[in-house]
C-alpha positions as CSV (number, residue, x, y, z in Angstrom):
1,M,0.0,0.0,0.0
2,D,2.8,2.4,0.8
3,K,4.4,1.6,-2.6
4,I,1.2,2.6,-4.3
5,K,0.8,5.8,-2.3
6,K,4.3,6.8,-3.1
7,F,3.8,6.2,-6.8
8,I,0.6,8.3,-6.8
9,I,2.3,11.2,-5.0
10,N,5.5,11.1,-7.2
11,N,4.1,10.2,-10.6
12,I,0.4,11.1,-10.9
13,V,-0.5,14.1,-8.7
14,D,-0.1,17.4,-10.6
15,D,1.4,20.6,-9.4
16,N,-2.0,22.2,-9.0
17,Y,-3.3,19.5,-6.7
18,N,-3.5,21.6,-3.5
19,N,-5.4,24.3,-5.4
20,N,-8.2,22.3,-6.9
21,S,-11.1,20.1,-5.8
22,I,-9.8,16.9,-7.5
23,V,-9.4,13.9,-5.1
24,F,-7.0,11.1,-5.9
25,S,-7.4,7.8,-4.1
26,F,-7.1,4.0,-4.8
27,S,-8.5,0.6,-3.8
28,I,-6.6,-2.7,-4.0
29,I,-8.0,-5.6,-5.9
30,D,-5.2,-8.1,-5.1
31,D,-1.4,-8.3,-5.0
32,N,-1.2,-7.6,-8.8
33,Y,-3.7,-4.9,-9.4
34,F,-5.2,-1.8,-7.9
35,V,-7.8,0.7,-9.1
36,F,-6.8,4.4,-9.2
37,H,-9.8,6.8,-8.5
38,I,-10.0,10.4,-9.7
39,Y,-13.0,12.2,-8.2
40,N,-13.4,15.5,-10.0
41,P,-16.7,17.1,-8.9
42,K,-16.0,20.5,-10.5
43,Y,-14.8,19.0,-13.8
44,E,-11.4,20.6,-13.5
45,N,-8.6,19.9,-15.9
46,I,-5.7,17.6,-15.0
47,K,-2.4,19.3,-15.5
48,I,0.5,17.5,-17.1
49,N,4.0,17.9,-15.7
50,D,7.3,16.1,-16.1
51,R,6.5,13.7,-13.3
52,N,3.1,12.5,-14.5
53,M,3.7,12.8,-18.2
54,Y,4.4,9.1,-18.7
55,F,1.4,7.8,-16.9
56,F,-1.1,10.1,-18.4
57,N,0.4,9.9,-21.9
58,K,-0.3,6.2,-21.8
59,I,-4.0,7.0,-20.9
60,S,-4.3,9.6,-23.6
61,Q,-3.0,7.2,-26.2
62,M,-5.5,4.5,-25.0
63,F,-8.3,6.9,-25.7
64,F,-7.0,8.5,-28.9
65,N,-4.0,7.5,-30.9
66,K,-2.8,10.1,-33.3
67,S,-0.4,7.9,-35.2
68,E,-2.1,4.5,-35.2
69,K,-5.9,5.2,-35.4
70,N,-6.9,1.5,-35.0
71,K,-5.3,1.5,-31.5
72,G,-7.3,4.4,-30.0
73,C,-10.6,3.4,-28.3
74,F,-12.4,6.5,-29.6
75,N,-10.6,7.4,-32.9
76,H,-13.6,5.9,-34.7
77,T,-15.9,8.6,-33.1
78,N,-13.8,11.4,-34.5
79,N,-13.2,12.2,-38.2
80,D,-9.8,12.9,-39.8
81,N,-10.3,16.6,-39.3
82,S,-10.8,16.3,-35.5
83,F,-9.0,18.9,-33.4
84,L,-7.6,16.1,-31.4
85,Y,-5.1,15.2,-34.1
86,N,-3.5,18.7,-33.5
87,S,-3.8,18.6,-29.8
88,N,-1.2,18.1,-27.1
89,I,-1.3,15.3,-24.5
90,E,-3.0,17.5,-21.9
91,N,-5.8,18.5,-24.2
92,I,-6.5,15.0,-25.4
93,L,-6.4,13.7,-21.8
94,N,-8.9,16.3,-20.6
95,N,-11.2,15.8,-23.5
96,F,-12.0,12.5,-21.9
97,L,-11.1,12.9,-18.2
98,N,-12.7,16.3,-17.6
99,I,-15.5,14.4,-16.0
100,E,-16.9,13.6,-12.5
101,Y,-15.3,10.2,-11.8
102,T,-12.6,8.1,-13.4
103,F,-11.5,4.6,-12.5
104,I,-8.2,3.1,-13.8
105,L,-7.0,-0.4,-13.5
106,V,-3.3,-0.3,-12.9
107,Q,-0.8,-3.2,-12.8
108,T,1.0,-2.9,-9.4
109,N,4.5,-4.2,-10.3
110,N,5.1,-1.7,-13.1
111,F,2.3,0.9,-12.6
112,I,1.0,0.6,-16.1
113,P,-2.6,1.6,-16.7
114,L,-4.5,-1.2,-18.4
115,S,-8.2,-0.3,-18.5
116,I,-10.2,2.8,-17.7
117,F,-13.7,4.2,-17.6
118,C,-15.4,7.3,-16.4
119,C,-18.8,8.0,-14.9
120,V,-21.2,10.9,-14.1
121,K,-23.4,9.9,-11.2
122,N,-24.5,6.4,-12.2
123,Y,-23.8,6.7,-15.9
124,I,-20.7,5.0,-17.3
125,Y,-18.7,6.7,-20.1
126,N,-15.4,6.3,-22.0
127,V,-14.9,2.6,-21.4
128,C,-11.4,1.7,-22.8
129,T,-8.7,-0.9,-22.5
130,D,-5.2,-0.4,-23.8
131,F,-5.0,-1.9,-27.4
132,N,-2.0,-4.2,-26.6
133,N,-3.7,-5.6,-23.5
134,R,-7.2,-6.3,-24.9
135,G,-8.6,-9.8,-24.5
136,N,-7.0,-10.4,-21.1
137,G,-10.0,-9.8,-18.9
138,Y,-8.8,-6.4,-17.6
139,M,-12.0,-4.5,-18.2
140,S,-13.9,-7.3,-16.4
141,K,-11.6,-7.0,-13.5
142,L,-12.1,-3.3,-13.3
143,L,-15.9,-3.4,-13.7
144,N,-16.3,-6.2,-11.2
145,H,-14.4,-4.1,-8.6
146,Y,-16.4,-1.0,-9.5
147,F,-19.7,-2.9,-9.0
148,I,-18.5,-4.0,-5.6
149,L,-17.7,-0.4,-4.6
150,V,-21.2,0.7,-5.8
151,K,-22.9,-2.1,-3.9
152,K,-21.0,-1.2,-0.7
153,D,-21.8,2.5,-1.2
154,K,-18.1,3.4,-1.3
155,L,-18.4,6.1,-4.0
156,K,-18.1,9.8,-3.4
157,N,-20.9,10.8,-5.7
158,G,-23.8,9.1,-4.0
159,I,-25.7,5.8,-3.5
160,H,-26.7,4.1,-6.7
161,N,-29.3,1.3,-7.2
162,E,-28.8,1.2,-11.0
163,I,-26.1,1.8,-13.5
164,F,-26.4,3.0,-17.0
165,L,-24.1,2.9,-20.0
166,D,-24.5,3.2,-23.8
167,V,-23.1,1.4,-26.8
168,V,-22.9,3.6,-29.9
169,Y,-23.8,2.3,-33.3
170,I,-20.7,3.7,-34.8
171,N,-18.6,1.4,-32.7
172,P,-17.2,-1.2,-35.2
173,D,-17.7,-3.9,-32.6
174,F,-21.1,-2.8,-31.6
175,E,-22.8,-6.2,-31.4
176,N,-20.0,-7.9,-29.4
177,V,-19.7,-5.0,-27.0
178,K,-23.5,-4.9,-26.4
179,K,-23.5,-8.7,-25.9
180,Y,-20.6,-8.5,-23.4
181,Y,-22.5,-6.2,-21.1
182,E,-25.7,-8.1,-21.4
183,E,-24.2,-11.6,-20.9
184,S,-21.4,-10.8,-18.4
185,Y,-23.1,-8.1,-16.3
186,S,-26.9,-8.6,-16.7
187,F,-27.3,-5.2,-18.4
188,K,-30.8,-4.9,-20.0
189,F,-32.1,-2.8,-22.8
190,F,-33.3,0.6,-21.5
191,E,-33.9,2.8,-24.5
192,K,-32.3,3.8,-27.8
193,N,-32.0,6.7,-30.1
194,D,-30.5,7.4,-33.5
195,S,-26.9,7.1,-32.3
196,K,-26.8,4.5,-29.5
197,V,-28.5,1.9,-27.3
198,I,-28.7,2.6,-23.6
199,L,-28.4,-0.3,-21.2
200,K,-29.2,-0.5,-17.5
201,K,-28.0,-2.8,-14.7
202,M,-29.7,-3.1,-11.3
203,I,-27.4,-3.2,-8.3
204,Q,-28.5,-6.0,-5.9
């Protein structure tokens, strides 16, 4: 635990930490993985510095990869003229993490971020696993831990009896992603519109 605390202080917390409302914390899954929590109730930007550049650059590339489009989780939601292709790491990062809550699965031995998602209240957004680590069950590990936290009322943004998420039609793997949530986590159809299907999971 001390090793994780030291890493967060030395390699994640930004220079503006004492002057904003962002709360960094973590919870341990087992000896090999922990979940890093970013609670950002005022939707403030995370600042990049020399110390946290490596960690957050890995996350920004997970979300949006400027050089290898197939490796970014959300390149497919942006056209070739997107401003993100001309943005720096900090702007790309905050395009996705300027949000109420973020949960990141981190490998403890090397502090590499593996999977990530964000949420606002009880609505999950920006679900993403590092391209080179997909198919290893990391998102399942992260979601399983998150649902335990929700069930035990451990979140800083309230008590939730149901969780929502959407699957956008533009996702090239739409059917498999939808099936994953339905079969693995008992998400049920809630509603749909022209761009997405919204699923709901009851917390029991």
